[in-house]
Each structure stands twice: as structure tokens, then as C-alpha cells.
C-alpha positions in Angstrom: 0.1 0.1 0.0 1.2 3.6 -0.9 1.1 6.5 1.7 -2.1 8.0 0.4 -4.1 4.5 0.8 -2.6 4.6 4.2 -3.5 8.0 5.3 -6.8 7.7 3.8 -7.5 4.7 6.1 -6.2 6.4 9.0 -8.8 9.4 8.0 -11.8 7.2 7.7 -10.7 5.4 11.0 -10.6 8.8 12.8 -13.8 9.9 11.2 -15.7 6.6 12.5 -14.5 7.3 15.8 -15.5 10.7 15.8 -18.9 10.1 14.7 -19.4 6.9 16.8 -17.8 8.2 19.9 -17.7 12.0 19.8 -14.7 14.1 20.5 -13.1 12.0 23.1 -13.3 8.8 20.7 -11.5 10.9 18.2 -8.8 12.0 20.5 -8.3 8.6 21.9 -8.2 6.8 18.4 -5.5 9.6 17.4 -3.5 8.8 20.5 -3.5 5.2 19.7 -2.5 5.6 16.3 0.5 7.9 17.3 1.5 5.3 20.1 1.1 2.5 17.4 3.2 4.7 14.7 5.8 5.2 17.5 6.2 1.6 18.6 6.3 0.4 14.8 9.3 2.6 14.1 10.9 1.7 17.1 10.5 -2.1 16.5 11.5 -1.7 12.9 14.9 0.0 13.8 13.8 3.3 12.0 13.7 5.4 15.3 16.5 7.5 16.2 16.4 7.4 20.0 18.7 10.2 20.8 16.9 12.5 18.5 13.8 11.6 20.6 15.5 12.3 24.0 16.8 15.6 22.8 13.5 16.7 21.3 11.7 15.9 24.8 14.7 17.7 26.8 14.5 20.8 24.5 18.0 20.4 23.0 18.6 20.8 19.3 21.0 19.1 17.1 23.0 20.6 14.2 22.4 17.6 11.9 
């Protein structure tokens, strides 16, 4: 699947959550998607942990 299809599926899922469960269902669905994406990138080895820690602590890198 290409990125357009994946993003459309996420949009459809969030729209369903919003219609079915209201704003809080939409928000919880969006949080679960973000956590899932984060875990997926970490499991795939595509996540730069040093960059994440630097971003959370407010440090900037020159790269």
C-alpha cells in the first residue's frame, strides 16, 4: 500500500471514531494511532532514540 491509501484509511478510522464516540473517541483513536506509529518505528529500527530524547529535553541538534 502506498502512503495515500494508508493516510486515507487512518482518516476513515478517525472519522468513524468521531461519529461513533464523539470528540473523546476521536482523540483516543488519534493517540492510539500515534503510539502505534511510534512503536512500529521503534520495532523496525527506524527510530533515532537520541533524537527523541533530545527533542523531549529541549535540545537541538545541528544535523
